[in-house]
LUMLOKOL-694126 format. One record per residue (C-alpha): residue number from 1; x, y, z; residue in three letters. Coordinates in Angstrom, 1 decimal, decimal comma, m for minus. Layout:
! LUMLOKOL-694126
<node NUM; <X; Y; Z>; 'ALA'> ...
***
This chain:
! LUMLOKOL-694126
<node 1; <156,9; m23,5; 34,8>; 'MET'> <node 2; <156,4; m21,4; 37,9>; 'GLY'> <node 3; <154,5; m23,0; 40,8>; 'LYS'> <node 4; <152,3; m25,8; 39,7>; 'PRO'> <node 5; <149,4; m24,6; 41,8>; 'THR'> <node 6; <150,3; m20,9; 41,5>; 'GLY'> <node 7; <147,5; m20,0; 39,2>; 'PHE'> <node 8; <145,0; m21,3; 41,7>; 'LEU'> <node 9; <146,6; m19,6; 44,7>; 'GLU'> <node 10; <147,6; m16,1; 43,4>; 'TYR'> <node 11; <145,3; m13,6; 41,7>; 'PRO'> <node 12; <146,4; m11,8; 38,6>; 'ARG'> <node 13; <147,9; m8,4; 39,1>; 'HIS'> <node 14; <149,4; m6,2; 36,4>; 'ASP'> <node 15; <151,1; m2,8; 36,2>; 'ARG'> <node 16; <149,2; 0,3; 36,8>; 'GLY'> <node 17; <149,2; 3,8; 35,4>; 'TYR'> <node 18; <149,5; 7,3; 36,8>; 'LYS'> <node 19; <146,2; 9,2; 36,9>; 'PRO'> <node 20; <145,1; 10,7; 33,6>; 'VAL'> <node 21; <145,1; 14,3; 35,0>; 'GLU'> <node 22; <148,8; 13,8; 36,0>; 'GLU'> <node 23; <150,2; 12,0; 33,0>; 'ARG'> <node 24; <148,8; 14,2; 30,3>; 'ILE'> <node 25; <150,8; 17,1; 31,6>; 'ARG'> <node 26; <154,0; 15,7; 30,1>; 'ASN'> <node 27; <155,5; 13,2; 27,7>; 'PHE'> <node 28; <157,0; 10,9; 30,3>; 'ASP'> <node 29; <156,3; 7,2; 30,6>; 'GLU'> <node 30; <153,5; 6,7; 33,1>; 'PHE'> <node 31; <153,4; 2,9; 33,7>; 'VAL'> <node 32; <153,8; 2,0; 37,4>; 'ILE'> <node 33; <156,0; m1,1; 37,7>; 'PRO'> <node 34; <155,0; m3,9; 40,1>; 'LEU'> <node 35; <157,2; m4,5; 43,2>; 'PRO'> <node 36; <159,8; m7,3; 42,8>; 'GLU'> <node 37; <158,0; m9,7; 45,2>; 'GLN'> <node 38; <154,7; m9,3; 43,3>; 'GLU'> <node 39; <156,5; m9,9; 40,0>; 'LEU'> <node 40; <157,8; m13,2; 41,4>; 'GLN'> <node 41; <154,3; m14,2; 42,5>; 'ILE'> <node 42; <153,0; m13,3; 39,0>; 'GLN'> <node 43; <155,7; m15,6; 37,5>; 'GLY'> <node 44; <154,5; m18,4; 39,8>; 'ALA'> <node 45; <151,1; m18,2; 38,1>; 'ARG'> <node 46; <152,6; m19,7; 34,9>; 'CYS'> <node 47; <151,0; m23,2; 34,9>; 'MET'> <node 48; <152,4; m26,5; 33,7>; 'ASP'> <node 49; <150,0; m26,4; 30,7>; 'CYS'> <node 50; <151,9; m29,1; 28,7>; 'GLY'> <node 51; <151,8; m27,2; 25,4>; 'ILE'> <node 52; <152,9; m23,6; 25,9>; 'PRO'> <node 53; <150,7; m21,8; 23,4>; 'PHE'> <node 54; <152,3; m18,6; 24,4>; 'CYS'> <node 55; <155,3; m19,7; 22,2>; 'HIS'> <node 56; <152,9; m19,8; 19,2>; 'GLN'> <node 57; <151,5; m16,4; 20,1>; 'GLY'> <node 58; <154,9; m14,8; 20,3>; 'CYS'> <node 59; <156,5; m14,1; 16,9>; 'PRO'> <node 60; <160,0; m14,3; 18,3>; 'VAL'> <node 61; <159,1; m17,5; 20,1>; 'ASN'> <node 62; <160,2; m16,3; 23,5>; 'ASN'> <node 63; <160,8; m19,2; 25,9>; 'ILE'> <node 64; <158,2; m17,7; 28,2>; 'ILE'> <node 65; <157,5; m20,5; 30,8>; 'PRO'> <node 66; <161,3; m20,8; 31,4>; 'ASP'> <node 67; <161,8; m17,1; 32,4>; 'TRP'> <node 68; <158,5; m17,0; 34,3>; 'ASN'> <node 69; <159,9; m19,9; 36,4>; 'ASP'> <node 70; <163,3; m18,1; 36,8>; 'LEU'> <node 71; <161,5; m14,9; 38,0>; 'VAL'> <node 72; <159,4; m17,0; 40,5>; 'TRP'> <node 73; <162,7; m18,4; 41,9>; 'LYS'> <node 74; <164,4; m15,0; 42,0>; 'GLY'> <node 75; <167,0; m16,0; 39,4>; 'ARG'> <node 76; <166,8; m12,7; 37,5>; 'TRP'> <node 77; <170,2; m12,7; 35,9>; 'GLU'> <node 78; <169,6; m16,1; 34,4>; 'ARG'> <node 79; <166,2; m14,9; 33,2>; 'ALA'> <node 80; <167,7; m12,1; 31,1>; 'ILE'> <node 81; <170,0; m14,6; 29,4>; 'LYS'> <node 82; <167,0; m16,8; 28,4>; 'VAL'> <node 83; <165,0; m13,7; 27,3>; 'LEU'> <node 84; <167,9; m12,4; 25,2>; 'HIS'> <node 85; <168,3; m15,8; 23,5>; 'SER'> <node 86; <165,2; m15,0; 21,4>; 'THR'> <node 87; <164,7; m11,3; 21,7>; 'ASN'> <node 88; <167,4; m8,6; 21,2>; 'ASN'> <node 89; <165,4; m5,8; 22,6>; 'PHE'> <node 90; <162,8; m6,9; 25,2>; 'PRO'> <node 91; <162,7; m3,4; 26,6>; 'GLU'> <node 92; <161,0; m2,4; 23,3>; 'PHE'> <node 93; <158,5; m5,2; 23,2>; 'THR'> <node 94; <157,9; m5,0; 27,0>; 'GLY'> <node 95; <156,6; m1,5; 26,4>; 'ARG'> <node 96; <155,0; m1,3; 22,9>; 'ILE'> <node 97; <154,1; m4,9; 21,9>; 'CYS'> <node 98; <150,4; m5,7; 22,1>; 'PRO'> <node 99; <151,3; m9,0; 23,7>; 'ALA'> <node 100; <149,8; m11,7; 21,5>; 'PRO'> <node 101; <151,5; m14,1; 23,8>; 'CYS'> <node 102; <149,0; m13,2; 26,6>; 'GLN'> <node 103; <146,0; m13,8; 24,3>; 'GLU'> <node 104; <147,5; m17,3; 23,6>; 'ALA'> <node 105; <148,1; m18,1; 27,3>; 'CYS'> <node 106; <146,1; m21,1; 28,5>; 'THR'> <node 107; <144,9; m19,1; 31,5>; 'LEU'> <node 108; <143,4; m16,6; 29,1>; 'ASN'> <node 109; <140,6; m19,1; 28,6>; 'LEU'> <node 110; <139,4; m17,8; 32,0>; 'GLN'> <node 111; <140,4; m14,2; 31,1>; 'ASP'> <node 112; <143,3; m14,4; 33,6>; 'GLN'> <node 113; <146,5; m14,7; 31,5>; 'PRO'> <node 114; <149,9; m14,6; 33,0>; 'VAL'> <node 115; <151,2; m11,0; 33,0>; 'THR'> <node 116; <153,9; m12,0; 30,4>; 'ILE'> <node 117; <154,6; m8,5; 29,0>; 'LYS'> <node 118; <155,0; m7,0; 32,5>; 'THR'> <node 119; <157,4; m9,7; 33,6>; 'ILE'> <node 120; <159,4; m9,4; 30,3>; 'GLU'> <node 121; <159,8; m5,7; 30,8>; 'CYS'> <node 122; <160,8; m6,1; 34,5>; 'ALA'> <node 123; <163,5; m8,7; 33,6>; 'ILE'> <node 124; <165,2; m6,4; 31,1>; 'VAL'> <node 125; <164,8; m3,2; 33,2>; 'ASP'> <node 126; <166,4; m5,0; 36,2>; 'LYS'> <node 127; <169,2; m6,3; 34,0>; 'ALA'> <node 128; <170,1; m2,8; 32,9>; 'TRP'> <node 129; <169,9; m1,5; 36,5>; 'GLU'> <node 130; <172,3; m4,2; 37,7>; 'ASN'> <node 131; <174,8; m4,0; 34,8>; 'GLY'> <node 132; <174,1; m7,5; 33,5>; 'TRP'> <node 133; <173,7; m6,3; 29,9>; 'ILE'> <node 134; <177,1; m5,9; 28,3>; 'LYS'> <node 135; <178,5; m5,8; 24,7>; 'PRO'> <node 136; <179,1; m9,2; 23,0>; 'GLN'> <node 137; <181,7; m8,5; 20,4>; 'PRO'> <node 138; <182,6; m11,3; 18,0>; 'ALA'> <node 139; <185,8; m13,2; 18,8>; 'GLU'> <node 140; <187,0; m13,3; 15,2>; 'HIS'> <node 141; <186,2; m11,0; 12,3>; 'PRO'> <node 142; <184,8; m12,6; 9,2>; 'SER'> <node 143; <186,3; m10,2; 6,8>; 'GLY'> <node 144; <182,9; m9,6; 5,2>; 'ARG'> <node 145; <181,1; m6,3; 5,0>; 'LYS'> <node 146; <177,3; m5,9; 5,3>; 'VAL'> <node 147; <175,1; m2,8; 4,8>; 'ALA'> <node 148; <171,8; m2,6; 6,7>; 'VAL'> <node 149; <169,5; 0,1; 5,4>; 'VAL'> <node 150; <167,0; 1,4; 7,9>; 'GLY'> <node 151; <167,5; 1,5; 11,7>; 'SER'> <node 152; <164,1; 0,5; 13,0>; 'GLY'> <node 153; <163,7; m2,7; 15,1>; 'PRO'> <node 154; <164,3; m5,0; 12,1>; 'ALA'> <node 155; <167,4; m3,2; 11,1>; 'GLY'> <node 156; <168,8; m3,0; 14,7>; 'LEU'> <node 157; <168,2; m6,7; 15,3>; 'ALA'> <node 158; <169,7; m7,6; 12,0>; 'CYS'> <node 159; <172,8; m5,5; 12,5>; 'ALA'> <node 160; <173,4; m6,7; 16,0>; 'GLN'> <node 161; <173,2; m10,3; 15,1>; 'GLN'> <node 162; <175,5; m9,9; 12,1>; 'LEU'> <node 163; <178,0; m8,0; 14,2>; 'ALA'> <node 164; <178,0; m10,8; 16,7>; 'ARG'> <node 165; <178,7; m13,2; 13,9>; 'ALA'> <node 166; <181,9; m11,3; 13,1>; 'GLY'> <node 167; <180,8; m9,2; 10,1>; 'HIS'> <node 168; <181,6; m5,5; 9,6>; 'ALA'> <node 169; <178,2; m3,9; 9,7>; 'VAL'> <node 170; <177,3; m0,4; 8,7>; 'THR'> <node 171; <173,8; 0,7; 9,5>; 'LEU'> <node 172; <172,4; 3,5; 7,4>; 'PHE'> <node 173; <169,6; 5,8; 8,5>; 'GLU'> <node 174; <168,2; 8,8; 6,6>; 'LYS'> <node 175; <167,1; 10,6; 9,7>; 'ASN'> <node 176; <169,4; 12,5; 12,1>; 'ASP'> <node 177; <169,0; 9,9; 14,8>; 'ARG'> <node 178; <169,0; 6,1; 14,9>; 'ILE'> <node 179; <165,8; 4,2; 15,7>; 'GLY'> <node 180; <163,4; 4,5; 12,7>; 'GLY'> <node 181; <159,8; 4,4; 13,9>; 'LEU'> <node 182; <160,9; 3,6; 17,4>; 'LEU'> <node 183; <162,5; 7,0; 17,5>; 'ARG'> <node 184; <160,1; 9,2; 15,6>; 'TYR'> <node 185; <156,9; 7,2; 15,4>; 'GLY'> <node 186; <156,4; 6,0; 18,9>; 'ILE'> <node 187; <155,5; 8,8; 21,4>; 'PRO'> <node 188; <157,9; 9,2; 24,3>; 'ASP'> <node 189; <155,1; 8,6; 26,8>; 'PHE'> <node 190; <155,0; 5,0; 25,4>; 'LYS'> <node 191; <158,7; 4,5; 25,2>; 'MET'> <node 192; <161,5; 6,9; 26,4>; 'ASN'> <node 193; <164,2; 7,1; 23,8>; 'LYS'> <node 194; <167,0; 6,4; 26,3>; 'ARG'> <node 195; <166,1; 2,7; 25,8>; 'HIS'> <node 196; <167,2; 3,1; 22,1>; 'ILE'> <node 197; <170,3; 5,1; 23,0>; 'ASP'> <node 198; <171,8; 2,6; 25,4>; 'ARG'> <node 199; <171,3; m0,2; 22,8>; 'ARG'> <node 200; <173,2; 2,0; 20,3>; 'ILE'> <node 201; <176,1; 2,2; 22,7>; 'GLU'> <node 202; <176,1; m1,5; 23,2>; 'GLN'> <node 203; <176,0; m2,1; 19,4>; 'MET'> <node 204; <178,8; 0,4; 18,8>; 'GLN'> <node 205; <180,9; m1,6; 21,3>; 'ALA'> <node 206; <180,1; m4,7; 19,4>; 'GLU'> <node 207; <181,4; m3,1; 16,2>; 'GLY'> <node 208; <178,4; m1,7; 14,4>; 'VAL'> <node 209; <179,0; 1,5; 12,5>; 'THR'> <node 210; <176,1; 3,9; 12,5>; 'PHE'> <node 211; <175,5; 6,3; 9,6>; 'ARG'> <node 212; <172,6; 8,7; 10,4>; 'PRO'> <node 213; <171,7; 11,5; 8,0>; 'ASN'> <node 214; <172,5; 9,2; 5,1>; 'THR'> <node 215; <169,7; 8,6; 2,7>; 'HIS'> <node 216; <170,6; 5,6; 0,6>; 'VAL'> <node 217; <169,4; 6,2; m2,9>; 'GLY'> <node 218; <170,0; 9,9; m2,5>; 'VAL'> <node 219; <173,3; 10,5; m0,6>; 'ASP'> <node 220; <174,6; 7,0; m1,7>; 'ILE'> <node 221; <173,5; 5,4; m4,9>; 'SER'> <node 222; <172,3; 1,8; m5,1>; 'ALA'> <node 223; <175,2; 1,0; m7,4>; 'ALA'> <node 224; <177,7; 2,3; m4,8>; 'GLU'> <node 225; <176,1; 0,3; m2,1>; 'LEU'> <node 226; <176,3; m2,9; m4,0>; 'LEU'> <node 227; <179,8; m2,2; m5,0>; 'GLY'> <node 228; <181,0; m1,5; m1,4>; 'SER'> <node 229; <179,4; m4,3; 0,5>; 'PHE'> <node 230; <179,3; m8,1; 0,3>; 'ASP'> <node 231; <175,6; m8,2; 1,3>; 'ALA'> <node 232; <172,8; m5,6; 1,8>; 'VAL'> <node 233; <169,8; m5,9; 4,1>; 'ALA'> <node 234; <166,8; m3,7; 3,3>; 'LEU'> <node 235; <165,0; m2,9; 6,5>; 'THR'> <node 236; <163,5; 0,5; 5,8>; 'GLY'> <node 237; <160,0; m0,2; 6,8>; 'GLY'> <node 238; <156,6; 0,5; 5,2>; 'SER'> <node 239; <156,4; 4,3; 4,8>; 'GLU'> <node 240; <154,0; 5,0; 2,0>; 'GLN'> <node 241; <150,9; 6,2; 3,9>; 'PRO'> <node 242; <147,3; 5,4; 2,8>; 'ARG'> <node 243; <145,8; 8,7; 1,6>; 'ASP'> <node 244; <142,2; 9,9; 1,6>; 'LEU'> <node 245; <141,4; 11,4; m1,8>; 'PRO'> <node 246; <138,1; 13,2; m1,1>; 'VAL'> <node 247; <137,1; 16,8; m1,9>; 'PRO'> <node 248; <139,0; 19,3; 0,2>; 'GLY'> <node 249; <142,0; 17,1; 0,8>; 'ARG'> <node 250; <144,2; 20,0; m0,3>; 'GLU'> <node 251; <143,2; 22,3; 2,6>; 'LEU'> <node 252; <145,8; 23,3; 5,1>; 'GLU'> <node 253; <145,5; 21,5; 8,4>; 'GLY'> <node 254; <145,2; 17,9; 7,0>; 'ILE'> <node 255; <148,3; 15,8; 7,6>; 'TYR'> <node 256; <149,5; 12,3; 7,7>; 'PHE'> <node 257; <150,2; 11,0; 11,2>; 'ALA'> <node 258; <153,9; 10,7; 10,4>; 'MET'> <node 259; <154,1; 14,3; 9,6>; 'GLN'> <node 260; <152,7; 15,1; 13,0>; 'PHE'> <node 261; <154,1; 12,6; 15,5>; 'LEU'> <node 262; <157,9; 13,0; 14,7>; 'PRO'> <node 263; <157,7; 16,7; 15,4>; 'GLN'> <node 264; <156,7; 16,2; 19,1>; 'GLN'> <node 265; <159,5; 13,6; 19,5>; 'ASN'> <node 266; <162,0; 16,1; 18,1>; 'ARG'> <node 267; <160,8; 18,8; 20,6>; 'ARG'> <node 268; <161,1; 16,3; 23,4>; 'ASN'> <node 269; <164,7; 15,7; 22,3>; 'ALA'> <node 270; <165,5; 19,4; 22,5>; 'GLY'> <node 271; <165,2; 20,2; 18,8>; 'ASP'> <node 272; <163,5; 23,3; 17,5>; 'GLU'> <node 273; <160,7; 22,7; 14,9>; 'VAL'> <node 274; <160,5; 25,8; 12,7>; 'PRO'> <node 275; <157,3; 27,7; 13,1>; 'ALA'> <node 276; <156,5; 27,6; 9,4>; 'ASP'> <node 277; <156,3; 23,8; 9,4>; 'VAL'> <node 278; <155,1; 23,2; 12,9>; 'ALA'> <node 279; <152,0; 21,1; 13,4>; 'ILE'> <node 280; <150,3; 21,3; 16,8>; 'THR'> <node 281; <146,9; 20,4; 18,2>; 'ALA'> <node 282; <146,9; 23,2; 20,9>; 'THR'> <node 283; <143,4; 24,7; 21,2>; 'GLY'> <node 284; <142,1; 22,8; 18,1>; 'LYS'> <node 285; <139,3; 20,4; 17,4>; 'HIS'> <node 286; <141,3; 17,4; 16,2>; 'VAL'> <node 287; <139,9; 14,6; 14,0>; 'ILE'> <node 288; <142,0; 11,4; 13,9>; 'VAL'> <node 289; <140,9; 9,2; 11,0>; 'ILE'> <node 290; <142,0; 5,6; 11,6>; 'GLY'> <node 291; <141,4; 3,4; 14,7>; 'GLY'> <node 292; <144,7; 1,6; 15,1>; 'GLY'> <node 293; <147,8; 2,2; 17,2>; 'ASP'> <node 294; <149,0; 5,1; 15,1>; 'THR'> <node 295; <145,7; 6,8; 15,5>; 'GLY'> <node 296; <145,9; 6,2; 19,2>; 'SER'> <node 297; <149,4; 7,8; 19,3>; 'ASP'> <node 298; <148,0; 10,8; 17,6>; 'CYS'> <node 299; <145,3; 11,1; 20,3>; 'ILE'> <node 300; <147,7; 10,9; 23,2>; 'GLY'> <node 301; <150,0; 13,5; 21,6>; 'THR'> <node 302; <147,1; 15,8; 20,7>; 'SER'> <node 303; <145,7; 15,7; 24,3>; 'ILE'> <node 304; <149,1; 16,5; 25,8>; 'ARG'> <node 305; <149,5; 19,4; 23,4>; 'GLN'> <node 306; <146,2; 20,8; 24,7>; 'GLY'> <node 307; <143,7; 20,0; 22,0>; 'ALA'> <node 308; <140,2; 21,5; 22,5>; 'LYS'> <node 309; <138,6; 18,1; 21,5>; 'SER'> <node 310; <139,8; 14,9; 19,9>; 'VAL'> <node 311; <137,5; 12,6; 17,9>; 'THR'> <node 312; <138,7; 9,3; 16,3>; 'GLN'> <node 313; <136,8; 8,0; 13,3>; 'LEU'> <node 314; <136,9; 4,3; 12,3>; 'GLU'> <node 315; <135,3; 3,0; 9,1>; 'ILE'> <node 316; <134,9; m0,5; 10,5>; 'LEU'> <node 317; <132,2; m1,7; 12,9>; 'PRO'> <node 318; <132,7; m1,5; 16,7>; 'ARG'> <node 319; <134,3; m4,8; 17,7>; 'PRO'> <node 320; <132,5; m7,0; 20,3>; 'PRO'> <node 321; <133,2; m6,3; 23,9>; 'GLU'> <node 322; <134,4; m9,9; 24,5>; 'LYS'> <node 323; <135,6; m12,6; 22,1>; 'GLU'> <node 324; <134,2; m16,1; 21,8>; 'ASN'> <node 325; <137,3; m18,0; 23,1>; 'LYS'> <node 326; <136,0; m21,3; 21,8>; 'GLU'> <node 327; <136,3; m19,9; 18,3>; 'LEU'> <node 328; <139,4; m17,7; 18,6>; 'THR'> <node 329; <141,8; m18,9; 21,3>; 'TRP'> <node 330; <144,8; m19,1; 21,1>; 'PRO'> <node 331; <144,8; m16,8; 18,1>; 'ASP'> <node 332; <144,6; m13,0; 18,2>; 'TRP'> <node 333; <140,9; m12,2; 18,7>; 'PRO'> <node 334; <138,9; m9,3; 17,2>; 'ASN'> <node 335; <137,5; m7,6; 20,3>; 'LYS'> <node 336; <137,1; m4,0; 21,6>; 'LEU'> <node 337; <140,4; m2,6; 22,9>; 'ARG'> <node 338; <140,7; 0,8; 24,5>; 'THR'> <node 339; <144,2; 2,2; 24,6>; 'SER'> <node 340; <145,6; 4,4; 27,4>; 'THR'> <node 341; <145,4; 7,4; 25,0>; 'SER'> <node 342; <141,8; 6,8; 24,2>; 'GLN'> <node 343; <141,0; 6,6; 27,9>; 'GLU'> <node 344; <142,5; 10,1; 28,3>; 'GLU'> <node 345; <139,5; 11,8; 26,7>; 'GLY'> <node 346; <138,9; 10,9; 23,0>; 'ALA'> <node 347; <135,5; 10,4; 21,5>; 'ARG'> <node 348; <135,4; 7,3; 19,3>; 'ARG'> <node 349; <133,1; 6,8; 16,3>; 'GLU'> <node 350; <132,7; 3,5; 14,4>; 'TRP'> <node 351; <131,2; 2,8; 10,9>; 'CYS'> <node 352; <132,0; 6,4; 9,7>; 'VAL'> <node 353; <133,3; 7,3; 6,3>; 'ALA'> <node 354; <134,7; 10,7; 5,3>; 'THR'> <node 355; <132,9; 12,4; 2,4>; 'LYS'> <node 356; <134,7; 15,7; 2,2>; 'ALA'> <node 357; <136,7; 18,3; 4,1>; 'PHE'> <node 358; <135,2; 21,8; 4,3>; 'LEU'> <node 359; <137,3; 24,9; 4,8>; 'GLY'> <node 360; <137,6; 28,7; 5,1>; 'GLU'> <node 361; <140,4; 30,8; 3,6>; 'ASN'> <node 362; <142,2; 27,6; 2,6>; 'GLY'> <node 363; <142,2; 26,0; 6,0>; 'LYS'> <node 364; <140,1; 23,0; 7,1>; 'VAL'> <node 365; <137,2; 23,9; 9,4>; 'ARG'> <node 366; <134,8; 21,0; 9,2>; 'ARG'> <node 367; <134,6; 17,4; 8,0>; 'ILE'> <node 368; <131,6; 15,9; 6,4>; 'ARG'> <node 369; <130,9; 12,2; 7,3>; 'CYS'> <node 370; <128,4; 9,5; 6,6>; 'VAL'> <node 371; <127,4; 6,4; 8,6>; 'ARG'> <node 372; <128,0; 3,1; 6,9>; 'VAL'> <node 373; <126,9; m0,5; 7,4>; 'GLU'> <node 374; <128,7; m3,7; 6,5>; 'TRP'> <node 375; <126,9; m6,8; 5,1>; 'ASN'> <node 376; <128,1; m10,0; 3,4>; 'ARG'> <node 377; <127,4; m10,4; m0,3>; 'ASP'> <node 378; <126,4; m13,7; m1,9>; 'GLN'> <node 379; <130,1; m14,9; m1,9>; 'GLN'> <node 380; <130,4; m14,2; 1,8>; 'GLY'> <node 381; <132,6; m11,2; 1,4>; 'ALA'> <node 382; <132,0; m8,1; 3,5>; 'TRP'> <node 383; <130,7; m5,1; 1,6>; 'GLN'> <node 384; <130,3; m1,5; 2,8>; 'MET'> <node 385; <127,3; 0,7; 2,0>; 'SER'> <node 386; <126,4; 4,2; 3,0>; 'GLU'> <node 387; <123,3; 4,7; 5,2>; 'ILE'> <node 388; <120,9; 7,1; 3,4>; 'GLU'> <node 389; <120,3; 10,3; 5,2>; 'GLY'> <node 390; <123,0; 9,7; 7,8>; 'SER'> <node 391; <125,4; 12,5; 6,8>; 'GLU'> <node 392; <126,7; 14,7; 9,5>; 'PHE'> <node 393; <129,5; 17,3; 10,1>; 'GLU'> <node 394; <132,2; 17,7; 12,8>; 'LEU'> <node 395; <134,3; 20,7; 13,6>; 'GLU'> <node 396; <137,9; 20,1; 12,5>; 'ALA'> <node 397; <140,8; 22,5; 12,8>; 'ASP'> <node 398; <143,4; 19,7; 12,5>; 'LEU'> <node 399; <142,9; 16,4; 10,7>; 'VAL'> <node 400; <145,4; 13,5; 11,1>; 'LEU'> <node 401; <145,3; 10,7; 8,7>; 'LEU'> <node 402; <146,3; 7,5; 10,5>; 'ALA'> <node 403; <144,9; 4,8; 8,2>; 'MET'> <node 404; <148,0; 2,7; 7,9>; 'GLY'> <node 405; <150,7; 2,3; 5,3>; 'PHE'> <node 406; <150,3; 0,6; 2,0>; 'VAL'> <node 407; <153,9; m0,5; 1,2>; 'HIS'> <node 408; <157,5; 0,8; 1,3>; 'PRO'> <node 409; <158,4; 3,8; m0,8>; 'VAL'> <node 410; <159,4; 2,6; m4,2>; 'HIS'> <node 411; <161,0; 5,7; m5,6>; 'ASP'> <node 412; <164,7; 5,9; m5,1>; 'GLY'> <node 413; <166,6; 3,0; m3,6>; 'LEU'> <node 414; <164,1; 0,1; m4,3>; 'LEU'> <node 415; <163,5; 1,1; m7,9>; 'ASN'> <node 416; <167,2; 1,8; m8,5>; 'ASP'> <node 417; <168,1; m1,7; m7,2>; 'LEU'> <node 418; <165,4; m3,2; m9,4>; 'GLY'> <node 419; <163,9; m5,5; m6,7>; 'VAL'> <node 420; <160,7; m7,3; m7,4>; 'ALA'> <node 421; <157,5; m6,5; m5,5>; 'TYR'> <node 422; <154,7; m8,7; m4,3>; 'ASP'> <node 423; <151,0; m8,1; m5,1>; 'GLU'> <node 424; <150,8; m5,6; m2,3>; 'ARG'> <node 425; <153,8; m3,6; m3,3>; 'GLY'> <node 426; <156,2; m5,0; m0,6>; 'ASN'> <node 427; <159,7; m6,2; m1,5>; 'VAL'> <node 428; <159,3; m9,8; m2,5>; 'ARG'> <node 429; <161,1; m12,4; m0,4>; 'GLY'> <node 430; <160,3; m15,7; 1,2>; 'ASP'> <node 431; <161,1; m16,6; 4,8>; 'THR'> <node 432; <161,9; m20,3; 4,3>; 'GLU'> <node 433; <164,2; m22,4; 2,2>; 'GLY'> <node 434; <167,6; m21,7; 0,7>; 'GLU'> <node 435; <166,6; m18,3; m0,5>; 'LYS'> <node 436; <165,0; m17,1; 2,8>; 'ALA'> <node 437; <164,9; m13,3; 2,9>; 'TYR'> <node 438; <166,6; m13,0; m0,5>; 'HIS'> <node 439; <165,2; m10,5; m2,8>; 'THR'> <node 440; <165,2; m10,9; m6,6>; 'SER'> <node 441; <168,6; m9,1; m6,7>; 'VAL'> <node 442; <171,7; m11,0; m5,8>; 'ASP'> <node 443; <173,2; m10,3; m2,4>; 'LYS'> <node 444; <170,3; m8,1; m1,5>; 'VAL'> <node 445; <168,0; m9,2; 1,4>; 'PHE'> <node 446; <164,8; m7,7; 2,9>; 'ALA'> <node 447; <163,2; m8,0; 6,3>; 'ALA'> <node 448; <160,6; m6,4; 8,5>; 'GLY'> <node 449; <157,7; m4,1; 7,3>; 'ASP'> <node 450; <159,6; m3,5; 4,0>; 'MET'> <node 451; <159,1; m7,3; 3,2>; 'ARG'> <node 452; <155,9; m8,3; 5,1>; 'ARG'> <node 453; <154,0; m5,0; 5,2>; 'GLY'> <node 454; <153,0; m2,9; 8,2>; 'GLN'> <node 455; <153,2; m5,1; 11,3>; 'SER'> <node 456; <154,3; m5,3; 14,9>; 'LEU'> <node 457; <157,6; m4,4; 16,5>; 'VAL'> <node 458; <158,0; m8,1; 17,6>; 'VAL'> <node 459; <157,6; m9,3; 14,0>; 'TRP'> <node 460; <160,2; m6,8; 12,9>; 'ALA'> <node 461; <162,7; m8,1; 15,5>; 'ILE'> <node 462; <162,0; m11,7; 14,4>; 'ARG'> <node 463; <162,5; m10,9; 10,8>; 'GLU'> <node 464; <165,7; m8,9; 11,5>; 'GLY'> <node 465; <167,2; m11,9; 13,4>; 'ARG'> <node 466; <166,2; m14,4; 10,8>; 'GLN'> <node 467; <167,5; m12,2; 7,9>; 'CYS'> <node 468; <170,8; m11,9; 9,7>; 'ALA'> <node 469; <171,1; m15,7; 9,8>; 'ARG'> <node 470; <170,2; m15,9; 6,1>; 'ALA'> <node 471; <172,9; m13,4; 5,3>; 'ILE'> <node 472; <175,5; m15,2; 7,5>; 'ASP'> <node 473; <174,7; m18,4; 5,7>; 'GLU'> <node 474; <175,0; m16,7; 2,3>; 'TYR'> <node 475; <178,4; m15,2; 3,2>; 'LEU'> <node 476; <179,9; m18,1; 5,1>; 'MET'> <node 477; <178,1; m21,2; 3,9>; 'GLY'> <node 478; <176,6; m22,0; 7,3>; 'SER'> <node 479; <175,6; m20,1; 10,4>; 'SER'> <node 480; <175,5; m20,6; 14,1>; 'LEU'> <node 481; <173,1; m17,7; 14,6>; 'LEU'> <node 482; <169,8; m18,7; 16,1>; 'PRO'> <node 483; <166,5; m18,2; 14,1>; 'ARG'> 
***
């Protein structure tokens, strides 16, 4: 568990960032890693806390104290083996996971949690540099064929686990490149796409067949899929965006975040985006509606494209600067968080609702807003009300809607399969019991955002791994795959 007295002897140090004025000139990753000696010292800060609450905080249940201890002792190759035992892609989570494990760290009671995310990322980066990560093909084929639909983190994790169990796995992706939201939703400055590419090479060597440019439900029918495979895993994500149906929504210059973000990733990959469909923030007053991670990604991308100004609007109240740990720890707390993109020059507004978009010649030029307040009703539920006389307008040449996703797209594959939906519109499926990850349709399973709704990359990996085990049990009667 690191050095028993390490948390008393060593101060907390974390990774740094390149200066704002330098990093906004390009779309490169800008995190500055810690030196190896400092990483070992940070691993030593992991205390013998008795109950490792970090396990509870981590959806994939990473064995965090064990690999902290191994890093402290300089046993890096063993550390990657322990890390990979629970997480197929720690280079993804080490870059884009919000690290609920650190919020659950016992040392976070004093606001000094172990730098878990930084150590995790360092372990896997060092493993790649030293050639310790190699394909792990199955010793014996099972003779069973599995289709995985959707190549985001849930699909990738599911496919890799199934291939290692000996099944013939075909991974379908409607886009031209593999990776789902990792590829086209996460900006390159947060995660370079080479991290996906080398995992694809590893998985191909393990026997996974990749089928990009294949839209299941369009290019391949649901009936054909069911007839060609012994099991099907639906891991297509939650892609139906939440819209904002207010006057002026039809104006040009108002787009969903996922119309905007993928274009820049394609440019970075060397693709040409046709001028008639190109969306850029260059020289524009940009309004981002939605205060979450997707909105933050829109901010960082807009600033790098040369936006004249960027304003982010959030309908909810400004969170407290600091949580009350006696009430929240070790759970994820509601507190003010400022992303690296927001630090780069965005103006943030809370308790603001959009009333209308105003335009000239069919193009958006301003946005009309109103201040709102939140109060509890007699039943204790929060209710929003507009503040009389608080309306105001903002310049807006480009509006990006980043208010989240309501559920997976139903038209096409899901409706053709006839799977049942839950009350939120996600594909219905439990996570426990004999029918874990089964949908209402025989031999069809679902995992990740498509099943649980919009969530974190680490939850997607967890569900992909667990879904793979459920499919393996379904096909073979039992499974040696870990959950």
